[in-house]
C-alpha positions in Angstrom: -4.8 0.6 -73.3 -5.7 3.1 -76.1 -6.4 0.3 -78.6 -8.5 -1.6 -76.1 -10.5 1.5 -75.3 -10.9 2.3 -79.0 -12.4 -1.1 -79.6 -14.6 -0.8 -76.4 -15.9 2.5 -77.7 -16.8 1.1 -81.1 -18.5 -1.9 -79.4 -20.5 0.4 -77.2 -21.5 2.5 -80.2 -22.6 -0.5 -82.2 -24.6 -2.1 -79.3 -25.8 1.2 -77.9 -29.2 0.2 -76.7 -27.9 -3.0 -75.1 -25.2 -1.0 -73.2 -27.7 1.6 -72.0 -30.2 -1.1 -71.0 -27.5 -2.9 -69.0 -26.6 0.3 -67.1 -30.2 1.1 -66.4 -30.8 -2.5 -65.2 -27.8 -2.2 -62.9 -29.3 1.0 -61.5 -32.6 -0.8 -60.8 -30.7 -3.6 -59.1 -28.8 -1.2 -56.9 -32.0 0.6 -55.9 -33.7 -2.7 -55.1 -30.7 -3.8 -53.0 -30.8 -0.6 -51.1 -34.5 -1.0 -50.4 -34.0 -4.6 -49.4 -30.8 -4.5 -47.4 -30.2 -0.9 -46.5 -29.7 -0.1 -42.8 -29.2 2.8 -40.5 -26.5 5.5 -40.9 -24.8 7.2 -38.0 -23.1 10.4 -37.1 -21.1 8.7 -34.4 -17.4 7.9 -35.0 -16.2 4.8 -33.2 -12.6 3.6 -33.0 -11.9 0.4 -31.0 -8.5 1.4 -29.7 -9.3 4.7 -28.2 -8.7 5.2 -24.5 -12.2 6.5 -24.3 -13.5 3.2 -25.5 -11.4 1.3 -23.0 -12.8 3.4 -20.2 -16.3 3.0 -21.4 -15.8 -0.8 -21.5 -14.6 -0.7 -17.9 -17.6 1.4 -16.9 -20.0 -1.1 -18.5 -18.2 -4.0 -16.7 -17.6 -2.5 -13.3 -20.5 -0.1 -13.0 -23.3 -1.3 -15.4 -25.6 1.4 -14.4 -23.1 4.0 -15.6 -22.0 2.1 -18.7 -24.4 3.3 -21.3 -24.3 6.7 -23.0 -26.7 9.4 -22.0 -28.6 12.2 -23.8 -30.8 15.0 -22.7 -33.9 16.9 -23.6 -34.6 20.5 -22.8 -38.0 21.4 -21.5 -39.1 25.1 -21.6 -42.4 26.8 -21.0 -43.7 28.5 -24.1 -44.6 31.8 -22.3 -41.5 32.0 -20.1 -43.3 31.4 -16.9 -42.4 28.9 -14.2 -43.6 25.3 -14.6 -47.0 24.7 -13.1 -47.7 21.7 -10.9 -49.9 20.2 -13.6 -47.0 20.5 -16.1 -44.6 18.9 -13.7 -47.0 15.9 -13.2 -47.3 15.4 -17.0 -43.5 15.4 -17.2 -43.4 12.8 -14.5 -45.8 10.7 -16.5 -43.7 11.1 -19.6 -40.6 9.9 -17.6 -42.4 6.8 -16.6 -43.4 6.1 -20.2 -39.8 6.6 -21.5 -38.4 4.2 -18.8 -40.6 1.4 -20.3 -38.5 1.4 -23.4 -35.8 -1.3 -23.6 -33.3 1.2 -24.9 -33.7 3.5 -21.9 -32.1 2.5 -18.6 -33.2 5.5 -16.5 -34.7 8.9 -17.0 -34.0 11.7 -14.5 -37.1 13.8 -13.8 -35.6 17.3 -13.2 -38.5 18.3 -10.9 -38.3 15.1 -8.9 -34.6 15.5 -8.7 -35.0 19.1 -7.4 -37.6 17.9 -5.0 -35.4 15.1 -3.8 -32.6 17.6 -3.2 -34.9 19.8 -1.3 -36.1 16.9 0.8 -32.5 15.8 1.4 -31.7 19.3 2.4 -34.6 19.3 4.9 -33.6 15.9 6.2 -30.0 16.9 6.7 -31.2 20.0 8.5 -33.4 18.0 10.7 -30.6 15.5 11.3 -28.3 18.3 12.2 -30.9 19.6 14.7 -31.4 16.1 16.2 -27.6 15.7 16.3 -27.2 18.9 18.2 -30.1 18.0 20.5 -28.6 14.6 21.2 -25.3 16.2 21.9 -26.9 18.4 24.4 -28.7 15.5 26.1 -25.5 13.5 26.2 -23.7 16.4 27.7 -26.4 16.7 30.4 -26.3 13.0 31.1 -22.5 13.1 31.4 -22.9 16.0 33.8 -25.3 14.0 35.9 -22.9 11.0 35.9 -20.1 13.3 37.0 -22.3 14.7 39.7 -23.2 11.2 40.9 -19.6 10.2 40.9 -18.7 13.2 43.1 -21.5 12.2 45.5 -20.3 8.6 45.6 -16.8 9.7 46.2 -17.9 11.8 49.1 -20.0 9.0 50.5 -17.1 6.6 50.1 -14.8 8.9 52.0 -17.4 9.1 54.8 -17.7 5.3 54.9 -13.9 4.9 54.9 -13.7 7.3 57.8 -16.4 5.4 59.8 -14.6 2.1 59.2 -11.4 3.7 60.5 -13.1 5.1 63.5 -14.7 1.7 64.3 -11.4 -0.1 64.1 -9.7 2.6 66.3 -12.6 2.4 68.9 -12.6 -1.4 69.0 -16.2 -1.8 68.0 -15.6 -2.7 64.3 -17.0 -6.2 64.7 -20.2 -4.9 66.1 -20.6 -2.3 63.3 -19.3 -4.5 60.5 -22.6 -5.7 59.2 -24.0 -2.2 58.8 -20.7 -0.9 57.3 -20.6 -3.8 54.8 -24.2 -3.1 53.8 -23.3 0.6 53.2 -20.3 -0.5 51.1 -22.4 -2.8 49.0 -24.9 0.0 48.3 -22.0 2.3 47.3 -20.5 -0.4 45.0 -23.9 -0.9 43.4 -24.3 2.8 42.8 -20.8 2.9 41.3 -21.7 0.0 39.0 -24.8 1.9 37.8 -22.7 5.0 37.1 -20.1 3.0 35.2 -22.9 1.4 33.1 -24.4 4.8 32.5 -21.0 6.1 31.4 -20.6 3.3 28.9 -24.0 4.0 27.5 -23.0 7.7 27.2 -19.7 6.8 25.5 -21.5 4.5 23.1 -24.1 7.2 22.3 -21.3 9.7 21.8 -19.6 7.3 19.4 -22.9 6.9 17.5 -23.3 10.6 17.5 -19.8 11.0 16.1 -20.6 8.5 13.4 -23.9 10.2 12.7 -22.1 13.6 12.5 -19.5 12.1 10.0 -22.4 10.7 7.9 -24.2 14.0 8.1 -21.1 15.8 7.0 -20.8 13.4 4.0 -24.4 14.0 3.2 -24.0 17.8 3.3 -20.9 17.6 1.2 -22.6 15.4 -1.4 -25.6 17.7 -1.4 -23.4 20.7 -1.9 -21.6 19.1 -4.8 -24.9 17.9 -6.3 -26.5 21.3 -6.1 -23.8 22.6 -8.5 -25.5 20.4 -11.2 -28.9 22.1 -11.3 -31.5 20.6 -13.7 -34.0 23.4 -13.3 -33.1 27.0 -14.1 -33.3 29.8 -11.5 -36.4 31.2 -13.2 -37.9 27.8 -13.2 -38.9 28.1 -16.8 -36.3 25.7 -18.3 -35.4 22.2 -17.2 -33.2 19.4 -18.4 -34.3 15.8 -18.6 -31.4 13.4 -18.5 -32.0 10.1 -20.5 -29.6 7.3 -19.6 -29.4 4.7 -22.3 -29.0 1.0 -21.8 -26.1 0.9 -24.3 -23.7 3.1 -26.2 -24.8 5.2 -29.2 -22.5 3.1 -31.4 -24.5 -0.1 -30.5 -27.9 1.6 -30.9 -29.7 2.0 -34.2 -31.0 5.3 -35.5 -34.5 3.9 -35.3 -34.3 3.5 -31.5 -33.0 7.0 -31.0 -35.5 8.4 -33.4 -38.3 6.6 -31.6 -37.2 8.3 -28.3 -37.0 11.6 -30.1 -40.4 11.2 -31.5 -41.9 10.3 -28.2 -40.4 13.4 -26.6 -41.4 15.9 -29.3 -44.9 14.5 -29.6 -45.6 14.4 -25.8 -48.1 17.2 -26.1 -47.6 18.8 -22.7 -49.7 21.9 -22.8 -47.6 25.0 -22.7 -44.3 23.1 -22.7 -41.9 22.7 -25.6 -39.5 19.7 -25.5 -36.2 20.0 -27.4 -34.3 16.7 -27.6 -30.5 17.0 -27.8 -28.5 16.3 -31.0 -27.8 12.7 -29.9 -31.5 11.9 -30.1 -32.6 14.2 -32.9 -30.4 12.5 -35.6 -32.0 12.3 -39.0 -31.2 10.3 -42.2 -29.2 12.8 -44.3 -30.9 14.3 -47.3 -28.9 13.3 -50.3 -30.5 15.9 -52.5 -31.8 19.4 -51.7 -32.5 22.6 -53.5 -28.9 23.7 -53.1 -27.6 20.6 -54.9 -30.2 21.1 -57.7 -28.9 24.7 -58.2 -25.4 23.4 -58.4 -26.4 21.0 -61.1 -28.2 23.7 -62.9 -25.1 25.8 -62.9 -23.2 22.8 -64.3 -25.8 22.4 -67.0 -25.5 26.1 -67.9 -21.7 25.7 -68.3 -22.2 22.7 -70.5 -24.8 24.4 -72.6 -22.5 27.5 -73.1 -19.5 25.3 -74.0 -21.3 22.8 -76.2 -24.1 24.9 -77.6 -26.8 22.2 -77.6 -29.3 20.9 -75.1 -28.4 17.3 -76.2 -24.7 17.9 -75.6 -25.4 19.5 -72.2 -27.9 16.8 -71.1 -25.8 13.8 -72.0 -23.0 14.3 -69.4 -25.6 15.1 -66.7 -27.6 12.0 -67.5 -24.4 9.9 -67.6 -23.4 11.2 -64.1 -26.9 10.8 -62.6 -27.2 7.2 -63.6 -23.6 6.4 -62.5 -24.0 8.1 -59.1 -27.3 6.5 -58.6 -25.7 3.0 -59.0 -22.8 4.0 -56.8 -24.7 5.6 -53.9 -27.6 3.1 -53.9 -25.1 0.2 -54.0 -23.1 1.7 -51.1 -26.1 2.3 -49.0 -27.3 -1.2 -49.5 -24.3 -2.3 -47.5 -25.3 0.0 -44.5 -27.3 -2.8 -43.0 -24.1 -5.0 -42.7 -21.4 -2.4 -41.9 -21.4 0.7 -39.7 -21.6 3.6 -42.1 -21.4 7.3 -41.4 -24.2 9.5 -42.9 -21.6 11.6 -44.7 -20.2 8.6 -46.6 -22.9 8.2 -49.3 -23.1 12.0 -49.6 -19.3 12.2 -50.3 -19.8 9.5 -53.0 -22.7 11.5 -54.4 -20.7 14.7 -54.4 -17.6 13.2 -56.1 -19.5 10.8 -58.4 -21.6 13.7 -59.8 -18.6 15.9 -60.3 -16.3 13.4 -62.0 -19.1 11.8 -63.8 -19.9 15.0 -65.6 -16.3 15.9 -66.2 -15.2 12.5 -67.6 -18.1 12.3 -70.0 -17.3 15.9 -71.0 -13.7 15.1 -71.8 -14.8 12.4 -74.3 -17.7 14.4 -75.7 -15.5 17.4 -76.2 -13.0 15.3 -78.2 -15.7 13.7 -80.2 -17.3 17.0 -81.1 -13.9 18.4 -82.2 -13.3 15.4 -84.5 -16.8 15.6 -85.9 -16.3 19.2 -86.8 -13.1 18.2 -88.6 -15.2 15.9 -90.8 -14.6 12.5 -89.2 -17.5 10.0 -89.3 -19.6 9.4 -86.2 -18.5 5.8 -85.4 -14.8 6.4 -86.1 -14.9 9.6 -84.0 -16.5 7.8 -81.1 -13.9 5.0 -81.2 -11.0 7.5 -81.5 -12.5 9.8 -78.7 -12.7 6.8 -76.3 -9.3 5.6 -77.3 -7.6 9.0 -76.7 -9.6 11.2 -74.3 -11.0 8.0 -72.8 -7.5 6.8 -72.1 -6.8 10.1 -70.3 -10.1 9.6 -68.3 -9.0 6.1 -67.2 -5.6 7.4 -66.0 -7.2 10.5 -64.3 -9.8 8.3 -62.6 -7.1 5.9 -61.5 -5.2 8.7 -59.7 -8.4 9.7 -57.9 -9.2 6.1 -57.0 -5.6 5.5 -55.7 -5.7 8.7 -53.6 -9.1 7.7 -52.1 -8.2 4.1 -51.5 -5.1 5.3 -49.7 -7.4 6.5 -47.0 -7.4 2.9 -45.8 -3.7 3.4 -44.8 -4.7 5.7 -42.0 -5.9 2.8 -40.0 -9.3 4.5 -39.4 -12.1 2.2 -40.5 -14.8 4.8 -41.0 -12.4 6.9 -43.1 -11.3 3.9 -45.1 -14.9 3.0 -45.8 -15.6 6.6 -46.8 -12.7 6.5 -49.3 -13.7 3.1 -50.6 -17.3 4.2 -51.3 -16.1 7.4 -53.0 -13.5 5.4 -55.0 -16.2 3.0 -56.1 -18.3 5.9 -57.4 -15.3 7.2 -59.3 -14.7 3.8 -60.9 -18.3 3.6 -62.0 -18.0 7.2 -63.4 -15.0 6.0 -65.5 -16.8 2.9 -66.7 -19.8 4.9 -67.6 -17.6 7.4 -69.5 -16.0 4.7 -71.7 -19.2 2.7 -72.3 -22.4 4.5 -71.8 -21.1 7.8 -73.1 -20.2 6.3 -76.5 -23.4 4.4 -76.6 -25.4 7.6 -76.1 -23.2 9.5 -78.6 -24.0 6.8 -81.1 -27.8 7.2 -80.6 -27.7 11.0 -80.9 -25.3 10.9 -83.9 -24.5 14.3 -85.4 -27.1 16.0 -83.2 -24.4 16.4 -80.7 -23.4 19.4 -82.9 -25.6 22.4 -83.3 -27.3 23.0 -86.7 -24.8 25.7 -87.5 -21.9 23.3 -86.7 -23.4 20.5 -88.8 -23.8 22.8 -91.8 -20.2 23.8 -91.4 -18.9 20.2 -91.7 -21.4 19.0 -94.3 -18.8 19.6 -97.1 -15.5 17.9 -97.6 -12.8 17.9 -95.0 -10.5 20.9 -95.0 -6.7 20.6 -95.0 -6.6 21.9 -91.4 -9.1 19.3 -90.3 -7.0 16.6 -91.9 -3.9 17.8 -90.1 -5.8 17.8 -86.8 -6.8 14.2 -87.3 -3.2 13.3 -88.0 -2.2 14.6 -84.6 -1.2 18.3 -85.4 -2.0 20.9 -82.8 -5.3 22.7 -82.9 -5.4 25.8 -84.9 -5.8 28.0 -81.9 -2.5 26.7 -80.6 -0.7 27.0 -84.0 -1.6 30.6 -84.2 0.5 31.3 -81.1 4.0 32.1 -82.3 5.7 33.7 -79.3 6.1 32.5 -75.7 5.0 34.4 -72.6 7.6 37.0 -71.6 9.8 36.4 -68.6 8.6 39.5 -66.8 5.0 38.5 -67.3 5.7 35.0 -66.1 7.5 36.2 -63.1 4.6 38.6 -62.2 2.0 35.8 -62.6 4.0 33.4 -60.5 4.6 36.0 -57.8 0.9 37.1 -57.7 -0.2 33.4 -57.6 2.1 32.6 -54.7 1.1 35.7 -52.8 -2.6 35.0 -53.3 -2.3 31.4 -52.2 -0.2 32.5 -49.3 -2.7 35.0 -48.1 -5.6 32.6 -48.3 -3.5 29.9 -46.5 -2.8 32.2 -43.5 -5.9 31.0 -41.4 -4.8 27.4 -41.9 -2.0 28.0 -39.3 -4.8 28.3 -36.8 -6.5 25.1 -37.8 -8.2 23.3 -34.9 -9.7 19.9 -35.6 -12.8 18.5 -34.0 -16.2 17.0 -34.6 -19.2 19.3 -34.9 -21.6 19.6 -32.0 -25.1 21.0 -31.8 -23.8 24.5 -31.8 -23.0 24.2 -35.5 -26.5 23.0 -36.5 -28.9 25.2 -38.2 -30.4 27.9 -36.0 -33.9 26.6 -36.5 -33.1 23.0 -35.7 -34.2 21.2 -32.5 -30.7 20.3 -31.7 -29.4 23.8 -31.8 -32.3 25.3 -29.9 -31.7 22.6 -27.1 -28.0 23.5 -27.1 -28.6 27.3 -26.9 -31.3 27.0 -24.2 -29.1 24.7 -22.1 -26.1 27.1 -22.5 -28.2 30.1 -21.5 -29.9 28.5 -18.5 -27.1 26.3 -17.1 -23.8 27.4 -18.8 -21.9 26.1 -21.8 -20.4 23.1 -20.1 -23.8 21.4 -19.6 -23.7 20.6 -23.3 -20.5 18.6 -23.0 -20.3 16.7 -19.7 -17.4 14.3 -19.1 -17.6 10.9 -17.4 -14.5 10.6 -15.2 -13.5 7.3 -13.7 -11.4 7.3 -10.5 -9.5 4.1 -9.5 -9.4 4.2 -5.7 -7.0 2.4 -3.4 -7.7 -1.2 -2.5 -9.4 -2.3 0.8 -11.5 0.8 1.5 -14.8 0.6 3.4 -17.8 2.3 1.9 -17.4 5.3 4.2 -13.7 5.7 3.3 -14.5 5.3 -0.4 -17.2 7.9 -0.1 -14.8 10.3 1.6 -12.4 9.8 -1.3 -15.3 10.6 -3.7 -16.0 13.8 -1.9 -12.4 14.9 -1.7 -11.8 14.1 -5.4 -14.9 16.0 -6.4 -14.0 18.9 -4.3 -10.5 19.2 -5.9 -11.9 18.9 -9.4 -14.6 21.5 -8.7 -11.9 24.0 -7.9 -10.2 23.4 -11.3 -10.3 26.6 -13.4 -11.8 24.7 -16.4 -14.4 22.8 -14.4 -17.8 24.2 -13.4 -18.9 21.2 -11.4 -17.8 17.7 -10.4 -20.5 15.5 -9.0 -20.0 11.9 -7.6 -22.3 9.7 -9.7 -21.6 6.1 -8.7 -19.4 3.7 -6.7 -18.8 0.1 -7.4 -19.6 -2.7 -5.0 -15.9 -3.4 -4.2 -15.3 0.4 -3.5 -12.4 0.4 -5.9 -13.9 2.6 -8.6 -16.0 5.8 -8.6 -17.6 7.7 -11.4 -18.0 11.5 -11.5 -20.0 13.7 -13.9 -17.7 16.6 -14.7 -19.2 19.7 -16.2 -16.5 21.9 -18.1 -16.7 25.7 -17.9 -17.0 25.9 -21.7 -18.7 23.9 -24.4 -17.7 20.6 -25.9 -15.9 22.2 -28.9 -14.0 24.8 -26.8 -10.2 24.7 -26.6 -10.3 24.7 -22.8 -12.4 21.5 -22.8 -10.0 19.8 -25.2 -7.1 20.8 -22.9 -9.0 19.5 -19.9 -9.5 16.1 -21.6 -5.8 15.9 -22.4 -5.0 16.8 -18.8 -7.0 13.8 -17.7 -5.2 11.8 -20.3 -1.6 12.9 -19.8 -1.6 15.0 -16.6 -2.8 14.8 -13.0 -5.6 17.2 -12.1 -5.2 16.0 -8.4 -1.5 17.0 -8.3 -0.7 18.9 -5.1 -4.1 18.1 -3.5 -2.8 15.6 -1.0 -5.0 12.9 -2.4 -2.8 9.9 -3.0 -3.4 6.5 -4.7 -6.2 7.8 -7.1 -5.9 7.5 -10.9 -8.3 9.4 -13.1 -9.5 8.6 -16.7 -12.2 10.1 -18.8 -14.9 8.9 -21.1 -18.1 10.3 -22.7 -19.0 11.6 -26.2 -17.1 14.8 -25.7 -13.9 13.0 -24.8 -14.4 10.4 -27.5 -14.8 13.2 -30.2 -11.6 14.8 -28.9 -9.7 11.5 -29.0 -10.9 10.8 -32.5 -9.7 14.2 -33.7 -6.3 13.5 -32.2 -6.0 10.2 -33.9 -6.9 11.6 -37.3 -4.6 14.6 -36.8 -1.8 12.1 -36.1 -2.6 10.2 -39.3 -2.7 13.3 -41.6 1.1 13.8 -42.0 1.7 10.2 -43.1 -1.2 10.3 -45.5 0.1 13.6 -47.0 3.5 12.1 -47.5 2.0 9.1 -49.2 -0.2 11.2 -51.5 2.5 13.7 -52.4 5.0 11.0 -53.0 2.5 9.2 -55.3 1.8 12.4 -57.2 5.5 12.9 -57.9 6.0 9.4 -59.1 2.9 9.4 -61.4 3.7 12.8 -62.9 7.4 11.9 -63.6 6.1 8.8 -65.5 3.5 10.9 -67.5 5.5 14.0 -68.3 9.1 12.5 -68.4 10.2 15.4 -66.3 11.5 16.2 -62.8 10.8 19.9 -62.6 7.1 19.8 -63.8 6.1 17.2 -61.2 7.8 19.1 -58.4 6.2 22.4 -59.4 2.8 20.7 -59.9 3.0 19.0 -56.5 4.1 22.1 -54.7 1.3 23.9 -56.4 -1.2 21.3 -55.2 0.1 21.8 -51.6 -0.4 25.5 -52.0 -4.0 25.2 -53.3 -4.8 22.7 -50.6 -3.4 25.0 -47.9 -5.3 27.9 -49.3 -8.6 25.9 -49.4 -8.1 24.9 -45.8 -7.5 28.5 -44.9 -10.8 29.5 -46.5 -12.6 26.8 -44.5 -10.9 27.9 -41.3 -11.8 31.5 -41.9 -15.5 30.7 -42.5 -16.3 27.8 -40.2 -13.7 28.4 -37.4 -13.3 32.2 -37.4 -16.9 32.9 -38.5 -16.0 35.2 -41.4 -19.1 35.5 -43.7 -20.8 33.1 -41.4 -24.3 34.4 -42.2 -23.7 33.9 -45.9 -22.6 30.3 -45.4 -25.1 29.5 -42.7 -22.6 29.1 -39.9 -24.6 29.3 -36.7 -21.6 29.4 -34.3 -17.9 29.1 -35.3 -16.1 26.0 -34.1 -13.4 23.5 -34.9 -13.0 22.2 -38.4 -14.4 18.7 -39.2 -11.6 16.4 -38.0 -11.3 14.3 -41.1 -11.9 17.2 -43.6 -8.2 17.8 -44.4 -7.6 14.1 -45.2 -10.7 13.9 -47.4 -9.7 17.1 -49.2 -6.2 15.8 -49.8 -7.6 12.5 -51.2 -10.0 14.2 -53.6 -8.1 17.3 -54.6 -4.9 15.4 -55.3 -6.7 13.3 -57.9 -8.5 16.2 -59.4 -5.3 18.2 -59.6 -3.7 15.4 -61.5 -6.7 15.5 -63.9 -6.2 19.2 -64.7 -2.4 18.9 -64.8 -2.8 16.0 -67.3 -5.0 18.0 -69.7 -2.6 21.0 -69.7 0.8 19.4 -69.1 0.5 16.6 -71.6 -0.2 19.1 -74.4 2.8 21.1 -73.4 4.9 17.9 -73.4 3.5 17.0 -76.8 4.4 20.3 -78.4 7.9 20.2 -77.0 8.4 16.6 -78.1 7.4 17.7 -81.7 10.2 20.3 -81.7 8.5 23.4 -80.5 10.8 25.7 -78.3 10.3 25.0 -74.6 8.7 28.3 -73.6 6.5 28.4 -76.6 5.4 24.8 -76.1 4.2 25.8 -72.6 2.0 28.5 -74.0 0.7 26.4 -76.9 -0.1 23.4 -74.7 -1.9 25.6 -72.2 -4.1 27.2 -74.9 -4.9 23.7 -76.4 -6.1 22.3 -73.1 -7.4 25.2 -71.1 -10.9 25.3 -72.4 -11.8 21.8 -71.2 -10.0 22.4 -67.9 -12.0 25.7 -67.3 -15.3 24.0 -68.1 -14.5 20.9 -66.0 -13.4 23.0 -63.0 -16.5 25.2 -63.2 -18.7 22.2 -63.4 -17.0 20.4 -60.6 -16.9 23.6 -58.5 -20.6 24.1 -59.1 -21.5 20.6 -58.0 -19.4 20.8 -54.8 -20.7 24.3 -54.1 -24.2 23.0 -54.2 -23.5 21.2 -50.9 -22.2 24.3 -49.1 -25.7 25.4 -48.1 -27.0 22.1 -46.8 -28.0 22.2 -43.1 -25.5 19.5 -42.2 -22.3 21.3 -41.0 -20.1 18.3 -42.0 -21.4 18.3 -45.5 -21.3 22.1 -45.8 -17.6 22.3 -44.8 -16.6 19.5 -47.1 -18.5 21.2 -50.0 -16.8 24.5 -49.3 -13.3 23.0 -49.0 -13.6 21.0 -52.2 -15.3 23.8 -54.2 -12.6 26.3 -53.3 -9.8 23.7 -53.7 -10.9 22.7 -57.2 -11.3 26.3 -58.4 -8.0 27.5 -56.9 -6.1 24.5 -58.2 -7.5 24.8 -61.7 -7.5 28.5 -62.2 -4.6 29.6 -60.1 -2.2 26.6 -60.0 -2.7 24.8 -63.3 -3.6 27.7 -65.6 -1.4 30.4 -64.0 1.3 29.3 -61.6 2.6 26.1 -63.3 2.8 27.6 -66.8 4.5 30.7 -65.4 7.2 28.7 -63.6 7.7 26.4 -66.6 8.2 29.4 -68.8 10.8 30.8 -66.4 12.8 27.6 -66.2 12.7 26.9 -70.0 14.2 23.7 -71.3 15.0 22.6 -67.7 11.3 21.9 -67.3 11.6 18.8 -69.4 15.0 17.5 -68.2 15.0 13.9 -67.0 18.2 11.8 -66.4 18.7 9.2 -69.1 19.0 6.3 -66.6 15.6 7.3 -65.1 14.1 7.7 -68.6 15.0 4.1 -69.4 13.6 2.8 -66.1 10.2 4.5 -66.4 7.4 2.9 -68.5 6.2 4.9 -71.5 2.7 6.1 -70.4 0.8 7.4 -73.4 -2.1 8.8 -71.4 -3.7 10.8 -74.2 -3.4 8.0 -76.8 -1.2 10.1 -79.1 0.2 7.0 -80.8 -3.3 5.8 -81.5 -4.2 9.2 -83.0 -1.1 9.2 -85.2 -1.6 5.7 -86.3 -5.1 6.5 -87.4 -8.4 4.9 -86.6 -8.7 3.2 -90.0 -5.7 1.0 -89.4 -7.1 -0.5 -86.1 
């Protein structure tokens, strides 16, 4: 590999303009592809096998009107007064305009809904009065029938007595016609009374049915009133927008069009604040914060290299490479569903490693030039040695990122693949474009003072350095670190990492909601206004599907709806449960459930899991009803659970991979174990810092945290994938030097110190640069990007300065020769990986 890279470096140096032109042409092609084929990005995470997805599919099939997702818009008066009649009429006109859109199934006018409820309340009151009046009339009619029956009974008794008297007196035959006529009259009267009684009983039955229906109506109204859409002060209202499809199947353009129509409605004295589901925006790849991060990186480069040419070359290298990677990735967004954070992660990582990898080669090239080597020979040797290490380091990062595909989560796999592609491009740029640009700038990569210093003949020390001897700064170290000092450094490092990692024990994963948006954003203002006027739960409603017993009539199914909603409303974590729909077969009912707390609250998460695994109806006496839950809040909780389950396996894969790779590189068992445990420590500490800031709210104002909440659900996996690869980079540039000194006969403890001094400058510079680039994303308004930026920035700095430069050297000093012990049978099995091209350096460039 080293010889191949040496020749590639020389070729790039000889054909410098061609190489640079090819990369610039590739950049133009990537940009054109993005403009031609780029599609919409999304902030929605969709996983096909979630229970939420299955429930949503059932809703779409069995209750089409309830199958689409919904969003909301908060309406508030600018002066805090109650809505006027004119404003309510303009809102009604806006509702009609919105419903003309194909993407909109229905819009709930809050004022019309309140009016309908008031009318329903009046109708029910009138119905109750009519029912009571009818009951009174029926009671009077039954009393009249009873009175008539008593009179008939008395008349019948008299007639029976007359018949008996006639028969006893012997004149019955003479009186028979008159008596029979009287009997017929009595029979006719009895028949009329019986008919009247039947009518009364029919009316009483209808009255009972009417009373039952009235009871249902009153119960429904009472449940519905718990879901108010207009505040008590009548200065805030919520407009519910039911969409014709799910967010996953809708493009950002459709949602943005609805958002634009709402915000530009121009209702005098009314401000309209669409919810976060509607106010999604294309992420800003670059902002002032990222520019500041790059400026800090440029300053570090300038201080380290001493020339503007040297500082600008890695930056230009990284910008071209990341432009190709990000534009190329976004050109695929029209064909595949891509999260908005995916290209940002590629940008973040591509910039960082692009600068660092170019710096590694440039640093080696400058050192060789200062020793008197020619420009072309130095370029080839730098690419063959430092470039070889870059390829290996990049490969470790790529492997860790591609391993994200093993989680089985498509969006996460795509995220890792895009980031891996940006790293691959950064590696290719480092071993081709960097030597090409170094060839063009020639000796100007050195300062004037440095050029004057090497203008004469090579010194003996320089000759030794070209032949593979250790740098002078390392040769001057003649004593190892003392055991007491090493023990103290190791102890302090472990204690420091342990303290920072404490908050990680309280890690709670989730997806950010509007409460984490910037305080001046429309989404946050809508969230805060809704919470203040209607309670936290209105920001995270749940769609609950109830499977009812078979064979129910509409009335029986409605009774089940009311009973289930009543039980759910009494739940400690539920503020309201409102029946929303019933299918035609009366076998499925939908409820809108409003939690007591917001969508990111632990109680809401527990409530969703209770619907999933428990039985909220237990002990209520309602049998034969099964509940399931859907909606954005439930889907986010489900996604978090799936990712949390995938994290341990991914950690195991990455940690196992790190051990295997480092055993091959360093021919040691102790060093890989110590380095891996150190990586776990720096990772845990970085997670702890993120939890303290974003979940606990520490220094929230400094980092722009509006409201503390759960940590981005896929952040730990992303951090593992990236930090592992970078940790391998830094361990490579310190550990390989230690191994090289030890292999050349230096005492084990002294080799640790000499190797650390030989490689620490480039590690310090690389970590500062990478930390600066990542830190530039901390202050972006997107909470997902900000938390990723903080986690990566802290993780890189802790791993480089605490683990690689302090903890690992201290532990290796304490264990002495055992640090380099490797069983002979394992040494024979492992391939000889010369990652720094030491053999090439010893052989000499002139012999290649």
